[in-house]
C-alpha positions as CSV (number, residue, x, y, z in Angstrom):
1,M,129.3,99.3,104.7
2,A,126.5,96.7,104.6
3,D,127.7,95.4,108.0
4,Q,127.6,98.9,109.5
5,V,124.1,99.5,108.2
6,A,123.0,96.1,109.5
7,R,123.9,97.1,113.0
8,Q,122.0,100.4,112.9
9,P,118.6,100.4,114.6
10,I,115.5,100.1,112.5
11,S,113.7,103.4,111.8
12,A,111.6,104.2,114.8
13,D,108.9,106.0,112.8
14,Y,108.6,103.1,110.3
15,A,108.6,100.4,113.0
16,R,105.8,102.2,114.9
17,A,103.7,102.6,111.7
18,V,104.0,99.0,110.6
19,L,103.7,97.4,114.0
20,A,101.0,99.7,115.5
21,A,98.2,97.1,115.0
22,R,100.2,94.5,117.0
23,A,100.9,97.0,119.8
24,A,97.3,98.3,120.0
25,P,95.5,97.4,123.2
26,R,92.7,94.8,123.1
27,G,90.2,97.4,124.1
28,S,91.1,99.5,121.0
29,M,90.4,96.5,118.8
30,V,86.9,96.1,120.4
31,E,86.3,99.8,119.7
32,N,87.2,99.2,116.0
33,Y,84.7,96.4,115.7
34,A,82.0,98.4,117.6
35,T,82.6,101.5,115.3
36,A,82.3,99.3,112.2
37,A,79.1,97.7,113.6
38,V,77.5,101.1,114.2
39,V,78.5,102.6,110.8
40,T,77.4,99.5,108.9
41,F,74.1,99.4,110.7
42,L,73.4,103.0,109.9
43,M,74.3,102.4,106.3
44,I,71.9,99.4,106.1
45,L,69.2,101.3,107.9
46,G,69.5,104.1,105.3
47,F,69.2,101.7,102.4
48,A,66.3,99.9,104.1
49,I,64.4,103.2,104.4
50,L,65.0,104.2,100.8
51,A,64.6,100.9,99.1
52,P,62.1,98.1,99.8
53,G,64.4,95.5,98.3
54,C,66.9,96.2,101.2
55,R,64.2,95.2,103.8
56,H,65.3,91.6,103.7
57,W,67.0,89.1,105.9
58,F,70.1,89.1,103.7
59,V,71.2,92.3,105.5
60,M,72.1,90.3,108.6
61,P,75.0,88.3,107.3
62,L,75.9,91.4,105.2
63,W,76.1,93.3,108.5
64,I,78.6,90.8,109.8
65,C,80.7,91.2,106.7
66,G,80.7,94.9,107.2
67,I,81.8,94.6,110.8
68,L,84.7,92.3,110.0
69,A,86.0,94.2,107.0
70,G,85.1,97.6,108.5
71,A,87.2,97.0,111.6
72,D,90.4,97.0,109.6
73,I,89.3,100.3,107.9
74,V,88.7,101.9,111.3
75,A,92.1,100.7,112.5
76,W,93.7,102.2,109.4
77,I,92.0,105.6,109.8
78,R,93.0,105.6,113.5
79,G,96.7,105.0,112.6
80,Q,96.9,101.5,114.0
81,L,97.8,100.1,110.6
82,D,100.4,101.5,108.2
83,N,98.9,103.6,105.4
84,F,100.0,101.0,102.8
85,D,99.3,97.9,104.9
86,P,97.7,95.2,102.7
87,R,95.3,94.4,105.5
88,A,93.8,97.9,105.4
89,M,93.4,97.8,101.6
90,I,91.9,94.4,101.7
91,G,89.4,95.7,104.2
92,I,88.4,98.4,101.8
93,L,87.8,96.0,99.0
94,A,86.0,93.5,101.2
95,Y,83.8,96.2,102.7
96,H,82.7,97.4,99.2
97,G,82.4,94.0,97.7
98,C,80.7,92.2,100.6
99,A,78.7,94.9,102.3
100,V,78.1,97.9,100.0
101,S,77.7,96.3,96.6
102,P,74.7,94.0,97.4
103,L,72.8,97.0,98.9
104,L,73.5,99.1,95.8
105,H,72.3,96.3,93.6
106,M,69.1,95.9,95.5
107,F,68.7,99.7,95.7
108,H,68.9,100.2,91.9
109,G,66.9,97.1,91.1
110,N,66.8,95.4,87.7
111,D,68.8,98.2,86.1
112,A,71.9,97.3,88.2
113,F,72.0,93.6,87.2
114,T,73.5,92.0,84.1
115,P,70.4,91.0,81.9
116,Y,71.4,87.3,81.6
117,F,72.1,86.9,85.3
118,N,68.8,88.7,86.1
119,S,66.9,86.3,83.8
120,Q,68.2,83.4,85.8
121,I,67.6,84.6,89.4
122,E,64.2,85.7,90.7
123,D,65.0,86.4,94.4
124,W,68.3,88.2,94.5
125,G,67.8,89.0,98.1
126,Y,67.8,85.4,99.1
127,W,71.0,84.6,97.1
128,F,72.8,87.7,98.3
129,G,72.0,86.5,101.8
130,V,73.4,83.0,101.1
131,M,76.5,84.5,99.5
132,S,76.9,87.0,102.4
133,G,76.8,84.0,104.8
134,F,79.7,82.4,103.0
135,N,81.6,85.7,102.8
136,A,81.1,86.2,106.6
137,L,82.4,82.7,107.3
138,G,85.3,83.4,105.0
139,L,86.2,86.7,106.7
140,V,86.0,85.2,110.2
141,I,88.5,82.5,109.1
142,F,90.6,85.0,107.3
143,H,91.0,87.2,110.4
144,L,91.7,84.3,112.7
145,V,94.3,82.7,110.4
146,Q,95.9,86.0,109.5
147,A,96.4,87.0,113.2
148,R,97.7,83.6,114.2
149,T,100.1,83.4,111.3
150,Y,101.4,86.9,112.0
151,R,102.3,86.0,115.5
152,A,103.9,82.6,114.6
153,T,106.0,83.9,111.7
154,R,109.7,84.6,112.2
155,P,111.0,88.1,111.2
156,L,113.5,88.5,108.5
157,R,117.1,87.7,109.4
158,T,118.9,89.6,106.7
159,T,118.9,93.1,105.3
160,W,119.5,94.1,101.6
161,Q,121.5,97.3,101.2
162,V,121.6,99.2,97.9
163,D,125.0,99.2,96.3
164,D,124.8,102.5,94.4
165,S,127.2,101.6,91.6
166,R,125.7,98.2,90.9
167,F,122.2,99.5,91.3
168,L,122.6,102.3,88.9
169,N,124.3,100.1,86.2
170,V,121.6,97.4,86.4
171,L,118.9,100.0,86.5
172,L,120.2,101.8,83.3
173,W,120.4,98.5,81.5
174,A,116.8,97.7,82.5
175,I,115.6,101.1,81.4
176,A,117.3,100.7,78.1
177,V,115.7,97.2,77.5
178,S,112.3,98.5,78.6
179,A,112.5,101.6,76.4
180,V,113.4,99.4,73.3
181,A,110.4,97.1,74.1
182,T,108.1,100.1,74.5
183,A,109.2,101.6,71.2
184,F,108.6,98.2,69.5
185,I,105.1,98.1,70.9
186,I,104.3,101.7,69.7
187,L,105.8,101.2,66.2
188,R,104.3,97.7,65.9
189,F,100.8,99.1,66.2
190,G,101.5,102.3,64.2
191,G,101.8,104.9,66.9
192,L,100.0,105.7,70.1
193,K,96.6,106.5,68.6
194,R,96.5,103.3,66.5
195,D,97.8,101.4,69.5
196,S,94.7,102.6,71.4
197,D,92.3,101.8,68.5
198,F,93.9,98.4,68.1
199,L,93.4,97.3,71.7
200,Q,89.8,98.6,71.7
201,T,89.0,96.3,68.8
202,G,90.2,93.2,70.7
203,G,94.0,93.3,70.6
204,D,94.3,89.7,69.3
205,A,97.8,90.4,67.9
206,L,99.0,91.0,71.4
207,V,98.6,87.2,72.1
208,H,102.0,86.7,70.5
209,T,103.7,89.7,72.0
210,S,102.9,89.4,75.7
211,W,106.6,88.9,76.5
212,V,107.3,92.3,75.0
213,L,104.7,93.8,77.3
214,M,106.5,92.3,80.2
215,L,109.7,94.2,79.2
216,G,108.1,97.4,78.0
217,D,105.3,98.1,80.6
218,P,107.6,98.6,83.6
219,L,109.4,101.5,82.0
220,G,107.8,104.2,84.1
221,L,108.3,102.1,87.2
222,L,112.0,101.7,86.5
223,I,112.5,105.4,85.9
224,A,110.6,106.1,89.2
225,M,113.0,103.8,91.0
226,G,115.9,105.9,89.9
227,V,114.2,109.1,90.9
228,V,113.2,107.8,94.3
229,R,116.7,106.4,94.9
230,A,118.2,109.8,94.1
231,L,115.7,111.7,96.3
232,S,116.2,109.2,99.2
233,D,119.6,110.8,99.9
234,P,119.3,112.0,103.5
235,R,120.9,115.3,102.5
236,R,117.9,116.1,100.2
237,R,114.8,117.5,101.8
238,K,111.5,115.7,101.0
239,S,107.9,116.8,101.3
240,I,104.5,115.8,100.1
241,A,105.0,118.3,97.3
242,T,108.0,116.4,96.1
243,I,106.2,113.2,96.2
244,A,103.2,114.8,94.4
245,V,105.5,116.0,91.6
246,V,106.9,112.5,91.1
247,L,103.5,111.0,91.0
248,V,102.0,113.6,88.6
249,A,105.0,113.3,86.2
250,L,104.7,109.5,86.3
251,A,100.9,109.7,85.7
252,V,101.4,111.8,82.6
253,A,104.2,109.6,81.3
254,Q,102.3,106.4,81.9
255,F,99.2,107.8,80.2
256,L,101.2,108.7,77.1
257,I,103.0,105.4,77.0
258,L,100.5,102.9,78.3
259,G,97.2,104.7,79.0
260,L,96.4,105.4,75.4
261,R,96.3,101.6,74.8
262,G,93.0,101.6,76.7
263,S,94.4,100.0,79.9
264,R,93.3,101.6,83.2
265,S,95.2,99.1,85.3
266,A,98.4,99.7,83.5
267,L,98.3,103.3,84.8
268,L,96.7,102.8,88.2
269,Y,98.7,99.9,89.4
270,V,102.0,101.5,88.6
271,L,100.9,104.7,90.3
272,F,100.1,102.7,93.4
273,M,103.4,101.0,93.4
274,V,105.3,104.3,93.0
275,A,103.2,105.9,95.7
276,G,104.1,103.0,98.0
277,M,107.8,103.3,97.1
278,C,107.7,107.0,98.0
279,H,105.9,106.2,101.2
280,Y,108.6,103.7,102.3
281,R,111.7,105.5,100.9
282,L,110.9,109.2,101.0
283,G,108.4,109.8,103.8
284,K,105.1,108.6,105.1
285,I,102.1,109.5,103.0
286,K,99.2,110.4,105.4
287,V,95.8,108.8,105.3
288,R,94.1,111.9,103.9
289,W,96.4,111.9,100.9
290,V,95.7,108.2,100.3
291,L,92.0,108.9,100.5
292,L,92.3,111.7,98.1
293,G,94.2,109.4,95.7
294,G,91.4,106.9,96.0
295,V,88.8,109.6,95.0
296,L,90.9,110.6,92.1
297,M,91.3,107.0,91.1
298,L,87.5,106.5,91.1
299,A,87.1,109.6,88.9
300,F,89.7,108.4,86.5
301,V,88.2,104.9,86.2
302,Y,84.8,106.4,85.4
303,Y,85.9,109.0,82.8
304,Y,88.5,106.8,81.3
305,A,85.8,104.2,80.6
306,F,84.4,106.5,77.9
307,F,87.8,106.8,76.3
308,K,88.3,103.0,76.4
309,R,84.9,102.5,74.7
310,M,84.9,105.3,72.2
311,G,88.5,106.4,71.7
312,A,89.1,110.2,71.4
313,Q,85.4,110.9,71.4
314,G,85.3,109.8,75.0
315,F,87.1,113.0,76.1
316,Q,83.8,114.8,75.4
317,A,82.7,113.6,78.8
318,L,85.1,116.2,80.3
319,Q,83.5,119.1,78.5
320,S,80.2,119.5,80.3
321,T,77.6,117.6,82.4
322,E,75.3,117.5,79.4
323,A,78.0,115.9,77.2
324,R,78.8,113.4,79.9
325,L,75.1,112.4,80.4
326,A,74.7,112.1,76.6
327,L,77.7,109.7,76.5
328,E,76.2,107.8,79.4
329,A,73.0,107.3,77.5
330,R,74.9,106.3,74.3
331,T,77.4,103.9,75.9
332,G,75.5,102.6,79.0
333,I,78.5,103.6,81.2
334,T,77.5,105.0,84.6
335,F,79.3,105.6,87.8
336,T,77.1,103.0,89.5
337,G,78.0,100.6,86.8
338,I,81.7,101.2,87.5
339,L,81.2,100.5,91.2
340,L,79.2,97.4,90.7
341,G,80.8,96.0,87.5
342,D,84.4,97.0,87.5
343,L,85.1,97.3,91.2
344,S,82.9,94.5,92.7
345,R,82.4,90.8,92.2
346,A,79.2,90.6,94.3
347,E,76.8,90.0,91.4
348,M,79.1,87.6,89.6
349,Q,79.8,85.4,92.7
350,T,76.2,85.3,93.7
351,F,75.2,84.1,90.3
352,M,77.9,81.5,90.4
353,L,76.6,80.3,93.8
354,H,73.1,80.1,92.3
355,R,74.4,78.0,89.4
356,L,76.2,75.6,91.6
357,Y,73.1,75.0,93.7
358,N,70.6,74.8,90.9
359,H,72.6,73.5,87.9
360,S,75.3,71.4,89.5
361,D,74.7,68.7,86.9
362,R,75.7,71.1,84.2
363,Y,79.1,71.9,85.5
364,R,82.2,69.8,86.5
365,L,84.4,71.2,89.3
366,R,88.0,71.8,88.3
367,Y,89.7,70.8,91.7
368,G,92.5,73.3,91.4
369,Q,92.9,73.2,87.6
370,T,92.5,76.9,87.1
371,Y,95.3,77.6,89.6
372,W,98.0,75.4,88.2
373,R,97.0,76.3,84.6
374,S,97.4,80.0,85.5
375,A,101.1,79.2,86.0
376,L,101.2,78.5,82.2
377,T,100.8,82.2,81.7
378,V,104.6,82.3,81.4
379,I,104.5,80.3,78.2
380,P,103.3,82.4,75.2
381,R,100.6,80.8,73.0
382,A,103.0,81.5,70.1
383,I,105.3,78.8,71.5
384,W,102.5,76.5,72.7
385,P,99.5,77.0,70.4
386,D,97.5,74.2,72.0
387,K,98.1,75.5,75.6
388,P,95.1,74.3,77.6
389,P,92.7,77.0,78.7
390,G,92.2,77.7,82.3
391,K,89.8,80.0,84.1
392,E,88.0,81.1,80.9
393,E,86.9,77.6,80.1
394,A,85.7,76.9,83.7
395,G,84.0,80.3,84.0
396,T,82.2,80.0,80.7
397,N,81.0,76.5,81.4
398,L,79.7,77.4,84.9
399,Q,77.7,80.3,83.6
400,Y,76.2,78.7,80.5
401,G,76.6,74.9,80.9
402,E,79.4,72.4,80.5
403,G,80.7,72.3,76.9
404,T,79.7,75.8,75.9
405,F,83.3,77.1,75.9
406,R,85.0,77.4,72.5
407,L,88.4,78.9,72.4
408,N,88.4,82.3,70.4
409,V,84.7,81.6,69.6
410,S,82.6,81.4,72.7
411,K,84.2,82.3,75.9
412,S,83.6,84.5,79.0
413,T,86.4,86.9,80.0
414,R,84.9,87.8,83.3
415,V,86.9,88.1,86.5
416,Y,85.6,86.1,89.5
417,G,87.7,87.1,92.5
418,L,89.0,85.0,95.4
419,A,85.6,83.4,96.3
420,G,84.6,83.1,92.7
421,E,87.6,81.2,91.5
422,A,87.4,79.0,94.6
423,M,83.9,78.0,93.6
424,L,85.1,77.2,90.0
425,N,87.4,74.7,91.5
426,F,85.9,73.3,94.7
427,G,82.3,74.6,94.9
428,T,81.1,76.4,98.0
429,F,83.5,74.4,100.2
430,G,86.3,76.2,98.5
431,I,85.3,79.6,99.8
432,P,86.3,79.1,103.5
433,M,89.3,77.0,102.4
434,M,90.7,79.8,100.1
435,F,90.0,82.5,102.7
436,A,92.1,80.4,105.1
437,V,95.0,80.2,102.5
438,Y,94.6,83.9,101.9
439,G,94.8,84.7,105.6
440,W,98.0,82.7,105.9
441,L,99.6,84.5,103.0
442,V,98.6,87.9,104.4
443,G,99.8,87.1,107.9
444,W,103.1,85.7,106.7
445,Y,103.7,88.6,104.4
446,R,102.8,91.3,106.9
447,R,105.2,89.8,109.5
448,K,108.0,89.8,107.1
449,L,107.2,93.4,106.0
450,S,107.1,94.5,109.6
451,S,110.7,93.4,110.1
452,L,112.2,95.1,107.1
453,R,114.6,97.9,107.9
454,A,113.6,101.4,106.7
455,D,116.5,101.5,104.2
456,D,116.2,97.9,102.9
457,A,116.4,97.7,99.1
458,R,113.5,95.4,99.0
459,L,111.2,98.3,99.9
460,F,111.5,99.3,96.2
461,I,109.5,96.2,95.2
462,V,107.4,95.7,98.4
463,P,104.5,97.8,97.0
464,M,104.3,95.5,93.9
465,F,103.9,92.4,96.1
466,S,101.5,94.2,98.4
467,L,99.4,95.2,95.5
468,A,99.3,91.6,94.2
469,L,98.2,90.4,97.7
470,I,95.5,93.1,97.9
471,L,94.2,92.3,94.4
472,T,94.0,88.6,95.3
473,F,90.7,89.4,96.9
474,F,89.4,91.0,93.8
475,A,91.2,89.3,90.9
476,D,92.0,85.8,89.6
477,S,95.2,83.8,89.7
478,D,96.0,84.3,86.0
479,N,95.6,88.0,86.3
480,L,97.9,88.1,89.3
481,I,100.6,86.0,87.8
482,F,100.7,87.9,84.6
483,G,100.7,91.2,86.5
484,L,103.6,90.2,88.7
485,L,105.6,89.0,85.7
486,K,104.7,92.1,83.6
487,N,105.4,94.7,86.3
488,G,107.9,92.9,88.5
489,T,110.4,91.0,86.4
490,L,112.8,93.9,85.6
491,P,112.3,95.8,88.9
492,T,113.0,92.7,90.9
493,L,116.1,92.0,88.9
494,V,117.3,95.5,89.6
495,V,116.9,95.0,93.3
496,V,118.4,91.5,93.4
497,L,121.4,92.4,91.3
498,G,121.9,95.9,92.7
499,S,122.1,95.2,96.4
500,V,124.2,93.4,98.9
501,R,123.0,91.2,101.7
502,A,124.1,91.1,105.4
503,A,122.8,89.4,108.5
504,T,120.8,91.9,110.7
505,A,121.2,92.2,114.4
506,L,117.5,92.9,114.7
507,R,115.5,90.2,116.5
508,R,111.9,90.5,117.4
């Protein structure tokens, strides 16, 4: 059966969607950059009219960042990139982080900055300009390396076909293991409500149960794999309504199982992965539905922040505008704060750049230490109590001075992003270097993805790896490794053990 499937032609619709950017005429690419240039210029002009702080030379390199990141967004909206193409999602994160966030910071003034950072920097416009220059250089390198790697990478030579009997057996075992681990987590912390309260107070006991999270957290994802596999039967009719029902049911289940722990990412990341699974296995989700999902995600992140901070009292934000504003005044949580604090690294990275230039004598570069120490995430501290710290130590010492880090006493848990972690290790030289590495990874991955058959079993786990690649721009290496282990260990085993391989006749 696998040999017969391997000789079938690749899905024409899927091939066109994934390879549209490669087939797009050069003139169309110029139009994308021109459109991004005009839109970004108008955005900058609007901010400059409204806020004196935005009438500064820093908007010039910021404009270049907007052009480079915005061109991929335009290509995505025009249908030249697949709706779940990592390049498009990276473009959205880069546009917000490198072009929009600095303008929002300058527009809102001192209220938009972390007090400690603001006490150290007097001329934010100047340092945003310098950081935007490094980001612009990094994005140029990223685009060039990504395009070249995509063209040079060979397509996949094999196809993985689901063996229904094996797939179902392995999946049921995985669901059973995950369900037991989930029940252990809930009972260990005294039920869902106490589970939430526990994590809001710090969650120190989880240090010794991280391996249980790796088994329990993928439960919803595993169940979704079974549902999507059943619905992918060509005899069953699929529609956007079917996909919506799957996603809503999963969202409710994930919120009850994981969301009450106070983790937004545990819910959102799994929803993204299942949406991608539906997109590849059931039917293409159009751009407008992806955009709607993004709007709902922003609303969820904002309102859920109240619950994470205040527990059940946070639900009062849903009752009325007056109640929401009262909670904002009480907690300091605002939608602008979410955009600039939770969804952007612009302020953090700019402050790091300032520290490297003005206090280099108070920080020792780590030269790759945070990256290889992130691999130690797989070893629980219960087994290795003296496991050396990684990013937290480097980040704390850069912000406050070498030697200020004290494990479990004085440490920063901030997230620094691609450019930020590069500066922790190699200083400003690391920014273009890591953008080059990132471009190579994205180009290689996208080429392999473009050669997958529409019925390849690996499409069940492709959204997970796509998400990790997207979040590389936004997150740190330790977050990425733990996320892949937590969400990907059991699903990957299901795909590996539940499929058969065969050489494909496809050559491109």
